[in-house]
Backbone bond lengths (Angstrom), bond angles and torsions (degrees), N, CA, C in turn:
res aa  C-N    CA-C-N  psi(-1)  N-CA   C-N-CA  omega(-1)  CA-C   N-CA-C  phi
1 M - - - 1.462 - - 1.514 111.05 -
2 K 1.373 114.72 -33.44 1.461 117.67 -179.56 1.515 110.37 -63.31
3 F 1.358 116.60 -41.80 1.468 120.34 178.68 1.522 110.33 -61.86
4 T 1.324 116.21 -45.00 1.462 120.23 -178.77 1.519 110.99 -61.49
5 T 1.334 116.28 -43.60 1.460 119.90 -179.40 1.513 111.19 -63.19
6 R 1.345 116.15 -45.83 1.463 119.39 -178.91 1.523 111.07 -65.00
7 T 1.326 116.02 -40.03 1.460 119.37 179.34 1.523 110.57 -63.74
8 T 1.325 115.83 -42.26 1.461 119.80 178.77 1.511 111.12 -61.98
9 L 1.348 115.96 -43.21 1.457 119.96 178.82 1.518 111.18 -63.24
10 A 1.328 115.78 -41.09 1.460 119.70 -179.31 1.516 111.16 -64.94
11 L 1.319 116.39 -44.52 1.461 119.71 178.71 1.517 110.73 -64.06
12 A 1.339 116.29 -35.79 1.461 119.50 177.67 1.514 110.68 -64.42
13 A 1.350 116.30 -39.95 1.464 119.90 178.55 1.515 110.89 -64.04
14 L 1.334 116.79 -41.54 1.465 120.14 177.10 1.516 110.60 -62.69
15 S 1.327 116.06 -41.92 1.458 119.80 179.50 1.515 111.13 -63.08
16 M 1.337 117.03 -41.09 1.456 120.49 178.89 1.512 110.88 -63.31
17 G 1.345 115.67 -38.43 1.456 118.92 178.50 1.510 111.48 -65.04
18 A 1.328 116.33 -39.78 1.464 120.01 -179.99 1.511 111.35 -67.12
19 Q 1.354 116.19 -25.45 1.452 119.89 -178.22 1.522 112.95 -93.04
20 A 1.352 116.81 5.92 1.461 119.37 -178.39 1.523 110.77 -58.62
21 H 1.349 116.29 -32.51 1.463 120.36 174.31 1.521 107.48 -100.17
22 A 1.294 116.82 112.75 1.463 121.26 -177.54 1.515 109.97 -78.73
23 A 1.333 116.40 -148.69 1.456 122.47 -171.30 1.524 112.71 -49.72
24 D 1.318 115.66 118.81 1.459 121.58 178.39 1.526 110.09 -91.34
25 L 1.321 115.57 171.62 1.462 121.59 172.90 1.523 109.11 -60.14
26 Q 1.317 117.22 130.92 1.459 122.61 -176.04 1.529 111.26 -113.25
27 N 1.341 115.68 147.02 1.466 122.18 173.78 1.526 111.73 49.92
28 S 1.322 115.72 46.25 1.467 120.02 -176.79 1.526 112.82 -71.66
29 S 1.330 116.79 -16.17 1.468 120.45 179.41 1.528 112.27 -97.09
30 F 1.331 117.21 -0.55 1.473 123.47 177.52 1.530 113.28 61.80
31 T 1.337 116.82 23.15 1.465 119.50 177.01 1.527 111.46 -71.29
32 Q 1.327 116.62 -18.03 1.468 121.69 176.74 1.527 111.15 -104.96
33 G 1.326 116.19 30.26 1.454 119.38 -177.70 1.515 110.90 67.35
34 L 1.329 116.52 -130.93 1.465 121.20 179.97 1.527 112.29 -102.28
35 N 1.341 117.59 15.82 1.459 120.26 175.77 1.526 110.06 -56.94
36 H 1.317 116.38 137.59 1.472 125.62 -178.57 1.524 112.85 76.35
37 W 1.322 117.67 -4.00 1.460 121.05 177.50 1.523 109.66 -107.85
38 Q 1.316 116.27 149.86 1.457 121.89 169.61 1.523 107.62 -106.43
39 S 1.312 116.47 145.35 1.464 119.10 -178.13 1.519 110.67 -140.71
40 A 1.311 114.62 155.83 1.463 122.28 177.13 1.518 108.07 -137.25
41 G 1.327 116.86 129.13 1.455 120.13 179.00 1.515 113.24 88.19
42 D 1.318 115.72 -150.11 1.466 122.67 -176.01 1.523 109.68 -85.90
43 V 1.337 116.20 90.46 1.465 122.52 -179.02 1.521 108.39 -131.83
44 S 1.329 116.83 133.82 1.459 121.53 179.58 1.521 108.89 -153.42
45 T 1.325 116.52 171.62 1.461 120.92 170.37 1.520 108.12 -110.92
46 Q 1.318 115.75 139.99 1.459 121.61 -174.98 1.526 109.73 -141.26
47 S 1.313 115.97 162.33 1.462 122.02 172.59 1.520 108.47 -153.98
48 G 1.324 115.77 166.85 1.457 120.07 -178.79 1.517 111.59 76.48
49 T 1.318 116.49 -149.71 1.465 121.50 179.40 1.521 109.23 -98.41
50 V 1.322 116.34 119.37 1.466 123.03 -176.56 1.522 108.54 -131.00
51 L 1.318 117.21 128.12 1.473 122.92 -179.40 1.530 111.38 54.01
52 G 1.328 115.41 33.47 1.460 120.32 179.83 1.516 113.95 80.53
53 I 1.339 117.92 7.59 1.467 122.82 -177.41 1.524 109.29 -109.95
54 N 1.311 117.15 129.31 1.461 121.05 176.05 1.527 108.82 -83.55
55 L 1.332 116.33 109.24 1.461 121.66 -178.24 1.515 112.84 -95.48
56 G 1.332 117.53 -6.06 1.452 120.73 -177.98 1.517 111.57 91.13
57 A 1.335 115.31 173.66 1.462 120.57 -174.46 1.524 112.96 -78.23
58 A 1.318 117.81 -30.73 1.467 121.19 -177.79 1.527 110.20 -82.50
59 P 1.332 117.46 148.32 1.468 119.53 -179.98 1.523 112.32 -66.97
60 V 1.314 115.73 144.53 1.464 122.69 175.60 1.521 107.89 -132.01
61 A 1.313 116.43 154.97 1.462 120.63 172.90 1.520 108.53 -84.69
62 V 1.327 116.22 138.57 1.466 121.37 179.96 1.525 108.87 -127.06
63 L 1.324 116.24 123.20 1.460 123.29 175.06 1.517 108.04 -106.01
64 G 1.334 117.47 138.38 1.459 120.18 -177.15 1.513 113.26 -135.62
65 T 1.328 114.87 165.49 1.472 121.08 178.47 1.525 112.85 -111.57
66 A 1.329 118.28 2.00 1.468 120.56 -176.45 1.524 111.54 -78.41
67 S 1.312 116.27 138.20 1.461 121.45 176.21 1.527 109.40 -83.87
68 T 1.316 115.44 171.74 1.462 120.11 176.76 1.522 111.94 -94.34
69 A 1.336 117.44 -22.06 1.466 120.54 -169.50 1.520 114.96 -113.04
70 Y 1.322 118.36 -9.41 1.467 120.34 -175.01 1.524 110.31 -120.12
71 D 1.336 114.88 150.41 1.466 119.72 -177.90 1.534 109.23 -85.39
72 D 1.333 115.47 73.95 1.466 121.64 -178.71 1.525 112.61 -61.39
73 D 1.332 115.66 -25.96 1.464 120.44 -174.79 1.523 110.79 -127.06
74 A 1.335 116.29 46.75 1.470 120.74 179.61 1.533 109.29 -52.73
75 P 1.334 116.69 139.93 1.471 128.04 13.20 1.526 115.66 -85.17
76 A 1.338 118.62 4.61 1.465 119.47 175.93 1.527 109.50 -61.62
77 L 1.322 116.61 145.55 1.458 121.36 -178.23 1.523 111.14 -67.31
78 A 1.319 116.30 156.47 1.464 121.83 177.70 1.525 110.51 -55.24
79 G 1.310 116.05 135.70 1.461 120.87 178.14 1.507 115.11 80.52
80 S 1.327 118.14 2.79 1.466 120.53 -175.71 1.523 112.78 -60.74
81 Y 1.339 117.63 -30.73 1.462 120.73 -175.78 1.530 112.15 -112.89
82 N 1.324 116.11 12.51 1.461 120.42 174.43 1.524 108.35 -89.91
83 L 1.335 117.95 125.79 1.461 121.24 -172.06 1.525 114.34 -101.10
84 S 1.315 117.67 -16.83 1.463 119.74 -173.94 1.521 114.02 -105.66
85 G 1.342 116.95 -17.94 1.456 120.07 -172.40 1.514 113.05 83.55
86 L 1.337 116.72 3.58 1.462 122.23 178.01 1.519 109.66 -116.26
87 D 1.314 116.40 140.85 1.461 120.47 -179.77 1.526 111.48 -77.72
88 P 1.333 117.40 149.51 1.467 119.85 167.51 1.526 108.66 -57.50
89 I 1.321 117.60 155.32 1.458 119.41 -179.63 1.528 110.31 -105.91
90 E 1.314 115.46 148.96 1.457 120.42 -179.40 1.527 110.19 -64.03
91 T 1.312 115.86 150.25 1.461 119.83 -177.04 1.521 112.86 -82.59
92 A 1.330 117.54 -36.95 1.459 121.13 -164.61 1.523 117.02 -83.13
93 P 1.336 121.52 -37.68 1.468 119.45 -173.83 1.523 112.36 -57.35
94 A 1.343 114.85 165.19 1.467 120.25 -178.32 1.524 111.79 -57.59
95 Q 1.315 116.77 -31.70 1.459 121.21 178.12 1.527 111.40 -104.15
96 G 1.321 116.69 24.35 1.455 121.54 -176.36 1.517 113.49 -84.98
97 L 1.316 115.30 -170.36 1.459 122.01 -172.57 1.525 112.26 -64.55
98 E 1.322 117.39 -43.09 1.467 119.45 -179.19 1.524 110.95 -64.16
99 S 1.317 117.22 -39.36 1.463 120.95 175.99 1.522 110.69 -64.43
100 W 1.325 117.06 -42.19 1.466 122.34 179.45 1.521 110.80 -59.05
101 L 1.335 116.47 -33.13 1.465 122.59 -179.41 1.528 112.62 -91.46
102 S 1.337 117.22 4.13 1.476 122.62 -176.75 1.521 111.64 59.92
103 L 1.322 116.02 35.61 1.460 122.04 178.86 1.524 110.17 -102.69
104 P 1.323 117.71 150.42 1.467 119.64 174.40 1.522 110.91 -69.48
105 A 1.315 116.36 162.86 1.461 121.25 179.43 1.518 110.91 -58.32
106 Q 1.320 115.82 138.21 1.464 125.22 177.55 1.530 113.10 67.47
107 A 1.333 117.02 16.71 1.468 119.51 176.19 1.523 111.31 -62.72
108 L 1.339 116.34 -29.70 1.463 120.86 178.58 1.526 111.83 -89.43
109 G 1.325 116.75 4.45 1.459 121.18 -179.40 1.513 111.24 113.39
110 S 1.311 116.00 147.63 1.466 120.08 -177.28 1.520 112.45 -67.46
111 N 1.334 117.41 -21.41 1.462 120.79 -179.36 1.525 112.82 -113.18
112 A 1.327 115.93 22.33 1.468 119.74 172.97 1.526 107.56 -82.55
113 Y 1.331 116.96 111.37 1.458 121.46 -171.58 1.528 113.50 -86.19
114 E 1.313 116.46 -43.95 1.457 121.14 -173.69 1.519 108.34 -157.39
115 G 1.328 115.95 170.98 1.456 118.03 178.79 1.511 112.27 -179.82
116 S 1.323 114.81 -172.14 1.455 122.63 -178.50 1.523 108.53 -138.59
117 A 1.336 116.23 154.53 1.460 119.88 -177.77 1.517 110.30 -151.38
118 I 1.340 115.20 156.86 1.460 122.87 175.10 1.513 107.44 -134.26
119 S 1.342 116.75 143.19 1.456 119.69 -169.68 1.523 111.15 -149.72
120 Q 1.341 115.64 151.88 1.462 121.28 171.18 1.527 108.91 -149.65
121 T 1.342 115.60 142.37 1.460 122.31 178.20 1.526 109.34 -110.81
122 F 1.319 116.93 132.31 1.461 121.70 -178.31 1.524 109.09 -157.15
123 D 1.334 116.15 171.49 1.459 120.95 178.89 1.523 110.11 -92.33
124 I 1.320 116.16 144.19 1.457 121.25 -179.28 1.521 108.74 -139.59
125 S 1.321 117.15 147.41 1.460 121.43 178.05 1.520 109.80 -99.11
126 A 1.315 115.73 153.55 1.458 120.45 178.92 1.526 109.70 -60.88
127 G 1.307 116.13 135.43 1.456 121.16 -179.50 1.513 114.25 91.74
128 S 1.341 117.42 -11.27 1.465 119.92 177.14 1.523 109.83 -67.25
129 Q 1.320 115.26 148.22 1.466 119.76 -177.15 1.523 110.68 -111.50
130 L 1.316 115.41 126.70 1.463 122.19 172.36 1.520 108.35 -93.19
131 S 1.326 116.42 133.46 1.464 120.19 175.55 1.523 109.34 -138.21
132 F 1.314 116.14 151.81 1.458 121.22 178.97 1.523 109.05 -165.02
133 D 1.319 115.45 163.51 1.461 122.14 175.34 1.527 108.52 -115.17
134 W 1.306 116.25 137.24 1.459 121.05 179.96 1.528 109.87 -133.85
135 R 1.311 113.86 162.56 1.473 120.64 -178.49 1.522 108.04 -151.20
136 L 1.303 116.67 129.56 1.462 121.84 179.50 1.518 109.27 -110.21
137 L 1.322 115.52 130.35 1.462 121.80 177.70 1.522 108.56 -128.71
138 T 1.320 116.89 147.24 1.463 119.83 179.84 1.520 110.93 -149.53
139 R 1.327 114.88 154.13 1.456 121.76 172.88 1.526 110.24 -106.87
140 D 1.324 115.56 11.32 1.461 121.39 178.83 1.522 109.40 -62.77
141 N 1.327 116.69 131.68 1.471 121.05 -178.15 1.523 112.96 -86.97
142 G 1.332 116.19 6.29 1.459 119.52 178.11 1.506 113.79 100.28
143 S 1.330 118.22 -6.30 1.463 120.23 -176.69 1.525 112.50 -70.55
144 N 1.352 117.08 -18.71 1.467 119.66 -177.49 1.523 112.15 -111.58
145 Q 1.320 117.97 25.08 1.449 119.44 -174.59 1.523 112.88 -68.26
146 G 1.354 118.25 -16.86 1.457 119.38 174.61 1.519 111.09 -62.88
147 E 1.327 116.94 -38.83 1.464 123.67 175.35 1.528 107.67 -138.35
148 P 1.295 117.18 78.57 1.464 120.45 -173.47 1.525 112.62 -81.26
149 D 1.341 115.16 161.99 1.458 120.63 170.67 1.528 108.35 -53.17
150 A 1.340 116.16 145.70 1.462 118.74 -173.40 1.523 111.45 -145.51
151 A 1.341 114.83 157.80 1.463 122.33 -179.73 1.523 109.75 -126.89
152 W 1.332 115.12 145.12 1.462 121.39 -179.27 1.524 110.67 -139.36
153 L 1.335 114.12 162.41 1.461 123.59 164.25 1.522 107.05 -107.87
154 S 1.329 116.85 131.64 1.466 121.67 175.99 1.526 108.58 -108.04
155 W 1.343 115.87 123.49 1.473 122.95 -179.23 1.523 107.06 -111.58
156 N 1.327 116.96 105.69 1.466 122.80 -174.06 1.525 108.78 -113.31
157 Q 1.330 116.18 107.86 1.463 120.80 -177.31 1.530 109.75 -148.39
158 G 1.317 115.68 136.33 1.456 119.97 176.61 1.511 114.13 63.31
159 G 1.332 116.64 29.19 1.452 120.07 178.90 1.514 114.79 80.84
160 Q 1.322 117.11 4.06 1.459 121.33 178.19 1.527 109.71 -119.38
161 V 1.323 115.39 137.80 1.465 121.01 -178.71 1.522 109.28 -115.06
162 Q 1.325 115.28 125.37 1.463 120.96 176.19 1.522 108.39 -110.78
163 L 1.320 116.68 125.55 1.462 122.56 179.80 1.524 108.32 -101.77
164 I 1.324 116.23 118.22 1.467 122.21 -174.75 1.521 109.12 -112.26
165 A 1.322 117.20 118.53 1.469 121.21 -179.21 1.525 110.35 -69.62
166 L 1.329 116.02 133.98 1.461 121.66 175.20 1.526 111.08 -100.56
167 G 1.313 117.19 -53.76 1.461 120.70 -178.79 1.513 110.40 -171.27
168 N 1.333 116.03 170.27 1.461 119.82 176.94 1.517 110.40 -145.71
169 A 1.320 114.97 165.93 1.462 121.52 -173.46 1.519 113.25 -73.01
170 G 1.328 117.73 -3.63 1.456 120.74 176.01 1.512 112.77 -101.95
171 S 1.342 116.38 7.38 1.459 120.71 -174.61 1.522 112.54 -71.24
172 S 1.325 115.02 144.14 1.466 120.22 175.95 1.525 111.15 -70.91
173 A 1.345 116.90 -11.58 1.464 120.35 178.60 1.523 112.13 -73.17
174 L 1.322 117.20 -16.15 1.463 120.82 179.82 1.522 110.79 -72.28
175 Q 1.317 115.24 131.49 1.454 121.96 177.85 1.523 109.19 -124.88
176 A 1.314 116.33 155.17 1.463 120.17 178.43 1.521 109.54 -61.83
177 G 1.336 115.74 126.17 1.451 120.69 179.08 1.513 110.98 -115.18
178 T 1.315 116.10 -158.04 1.459 120.75 -178.87 1.522 110.57 -86.11
179 G 1.328 116.18 157.55 1.455 121.65 173.27 1.509 115.48 65.88
180 G 1.337 117.63 20.88 1.454 120.46 179.21 1.518 114.72 84.04
181 W 1.330 117.42 10.07 1.456 121.43 -179.74 1.525 111.45 -92.35
182 L 1.320 115.79 146.17 1.459 121.95 163.46 1.521 106.36 -94.34
183 D 1.327 117.49 139.89 1.458 121.07 -163.94 1.529 110.51 -141.15
184 T 1.335 117.00 129.32 1.467 119.89 175.22 1.516 112.26 -77.96
185 G 1.345 116.44 -15.04 1.452 118.51 -168.45 1.520 109.12 74.35
186 L 1.325 116.53 172.10 1.457 121.04 -176.72 1.528 110.43 -72.63
187 Q 1.326 115.89 128.21 1.463 122.54 -179.53 1.529 109.15 -117.45
188 H 1.339 116.52 142.14 1.468 121.20 -179.88 1.520 109.78 -105.60
189 A 1.324 116.46 141.49 1.461 121.29 177.90 1.522 109.37 -139.95
190 S 1.322 116.85 147.91 1.463 121.30 176.15 1.524 109.63 -146.93
191 Y 1.328 115.40 146.51 1.461 122.61 -178.40 1.524 108.57 -142.46
192 T 1.314 117.06 148.09 1.462 122.64 -178.22 1.524 110.53 -109.70
193 A 1.327 115.92 131.09 1.463 121.02 177.79 1.525 109.63 -71.40
194 Q 1.312 116.64 126.80 1.460 121.27 -179.04 1.526 112.30 -87.02
195 Q 1.321 116.97 -16.55 1.456 120.39 179.82 1.520 109.87 -145.78
196 A 1.324 115.33 157.08 1.460 120.71 177.21 1.523 109.77 -84.21
197 G 1.318 115.32 156.50 1.460 119.26 176.66 1.511 112.00 143.83
198 T 1.310 114.90 -171.04 1.460 121.43 178.86 1.525 109.43 -81.72
199 L 1.308 115.27 130.10 1.467 121.69 -176.33 1.521 109.56 -123.13
200 T 1.318 116.39 133.09 1.459 121.37 170.39 1.519 108.11 -108.98
201 L 1.316 115.33 114.93 1.464 121.77 177.74 1.517 109.01 -101.61
202 S 1.322 115.99 134.51 1.464 120.55 178.01 1.517 109.30 -137.53
203 W 1.315 115.33 142.83 1.461 121.68 170.84 1.520 106.56 -113.73
204 V 1.325 116.85 136.13 1.462 120.02 -173.54 1.523 110.10 -137.29
205 L 1.316 115.66 142.74 1.462 123.41 176.41 1.518 107.68 -127.05
206 A 1.336 116.94 128.71 1.467 120.49 -176.57 1.518 111.80 -120.34
207 D 1.328 114.68 141.82 1.459 124.07 173.44 1.533 106.69 -86.52
208 V 1.326 117.23 112.87 1.464 121.14 -171.62 1.526 110.73 -113.81
209 N 1.330 115.35 136.73 1.463 123.77 170.89 1.522 114.90 76.72
210 S 1.323 117.94 -26.46 1.463 120.55 175.74 1.518 108.62 -160.93
211 F 1.333 115.75 163.11 1.456 120.63 178.33 1.527 111.59 -90.99
212 S 1.313 117.25 -6.50 1.462 120.14 -175.28 1.521 111.17 -84.66
213 N 1.326 114.91 155.44 1.466 123.45 175.28 1.530 112.32 70.27
214 T 1.313 114.72 104.75 1.462 122.24 -176.46 1.523 112.32 -70.93
215 S 1.333 114.87 142.21 1.461 121.92 169.66 1.523 108.63 -122.44
216 L 1.330 116.37 152.43 1.459 122.90 178.83 1.521 109.56 -130.76
217 L 1.323 116.04 146.14 1.462 122.59 171.35 1.518 107.93 -123.93
218 T 1.331 117.39 124.60 1.460 120.33 176.18 1.523 109.25 -105.34
219 L 1.328 115.26 150.62 1.463 122.16 -176.53 1.521 108.92 -138.56
220 E 1.330 116.30 130.99 1.458 120.31 179.59 1.527 110.57 -155.68
221 N 1.337 115.14 170.43 1.471 122.28 176.90 1.526 112.29 53.95
222 V 1.331 115.96 39.63 1.465 119.84 177.20 1.529 108.25 -73.08
223 A 1.319 117.00 131.20 1.465 120.55 -178.02 1.517 110.23 -150.70
224 V 1.321 115.29 148.68 1.459 122.02 171.47 1.520 107.55 -121.03
225 T 1.321 116.66 118.58 1.458 122.46 178.35 1.521 108.12 -99.02
226 P 1.349 117.49 113.66 1.468 119.28 -174.69 1.523 112.10 -66.28
227 S 1.325 114.73 156.00 1.454 121.10 170.01 1.523 107.59 -80.31
228 V 1.323 118.31 -170.45 1.463 120.57 177.62 1.515 108.58 -60.81
229 P 1.357 118.73 149.75 1.469 120.84 -178.28 1.520 111.74 -56.84
230 E 1.317 115.41 149.03 1.451 120.57 178.24 1.524 109.97 -64.82
231 P 1.352 118.86 138.30 1.465 121.90 -179.24 1.517 113.34 -54.37
232 A 1.315 117.83 -39.04 1.463 120.60 -179.76 1.518 110.84 -62.63
233 G 1.332 115.80 -39.72 1.457 119.56 179.10 1.512 111.61 -66.53
234 I 1.351 116.85 -40.87 1.465 121.13 178.43 1.516 110.16 -63.05
235 A 1.344 116.53 -44.76 1.462 120.93 -178.38 1.517 111.10 -60.91
236 L 1.325 117.22 -41.38 1.458 120.41 179.74 1.521 111.31 -64.66
237 V 1.309 117.46 -42.61 1.462 120.93 179.57 1.513 110.57 -64.76
238 L 1.345 117.94 -44.86 1.462 121.34 179.62 1.522 110.76 -62.38
239 T 1.327 116.98 -41.33 1.461 120.75 177.70 1.518 110.55 -60.69
240 G 1.317 115.99 -43.24 1.454 119.91 179.08 1.507 112.28 -62.94
241 L 1.325 117.73 -41.63 1.461 121.50 179.98 1.521 111.07 -65.37
242 V 1.335 117.19 -41.77 1.466 120.85 179.01 1.518 110.44 -62.67
243 M 1.328 116.82 -43.75 1.460 120.30 -179.32 1.519 111.31 -64.94
244 L 1.327 117.08 -38.51 1.463 120.21 177.38 1.520 110.89 -64.99
245 A 1.330 116.57 -41.19 1.467 120.49 -179.55 1.522 110.63 -63.26
246 R 1.332 117.14 -43.81 1.462 120.82 179.68 1.519 110.99 -64.26
247 A 1.319 115.96 -43.03 1.463 119.83 179.81 1.515 110.70 -63.00
248 S 1.340 116.37 -38.71 1.462 120.54 -179.84 1.520 110.90 -65.44
249 R 1.356 117.64 -42.11 1.462 121.07 -179.49 1.521 110.80 -64.16
250 R 1.338 116.57 -41.25 1.457 119.68 -179.16 1.520 111.00 -65.89
251 T 1.317 116.40 -34.67 1.462 119.89 178.18 1.518 110.76 -64.97
252 H 1.328 116.76 -44.24 1.468 120.75 -179.78 1.518 111.37 -66.59
253 Q 1.348 117.74 -29.54 1.460 121.08 -178.42 1.518 111.99 -78.65
254 S 1.357 116.62 -23.18 1.475 119.45 -176.53 1.523 111.22 -83.11
């Protein structure tokens, strides 16, 4: 019984060590669609050529500003550039996009009318690096460059929300692409977690200054690279291994 008890304790210690890192980022490659992700507005996963845009063979998340019922891109028919069948949501109301992102009113700009977002909450350790690739496309003809459609990353941790600008439809990085789109091309971004804890990451795209001219934000290759293991987790694993070794020796001696 002593061997069984010690073995059970040792295995429990190993299990505790393995659980030192709780819920990790899930479905970061979007191979399971939007499973494990929360979304608001026009958000979907796509691959191949969509709306004249080559997205590649692997699935990517696509956020859009096109409505289902209005001709945002006349003479194109209403809903022509909406990919999910769901409308973008307004930013300002109590249940609007800024509230959904835990942002204060007008955080996305005083003339941000509506938008879409995708989000996931998970645990992260201090020093871990978040990386992802994004791409901004727009059909804006330049008339709204004073306050263009824009995309951000929202980093919500420890009760504080940091809004990080990614790009906007007035950027000089936009080049003429296929199908009438202006395109930034694929851009890489990475950020380092300064503290451990529960993190809510969100990507958001807003329709600014007018409802006309659709913009899209694509997201892919989302990854979190951990820092060195937490000391508590290492200690638990080492304790478990030592206990297993001792139990094994006693068994062989009996």
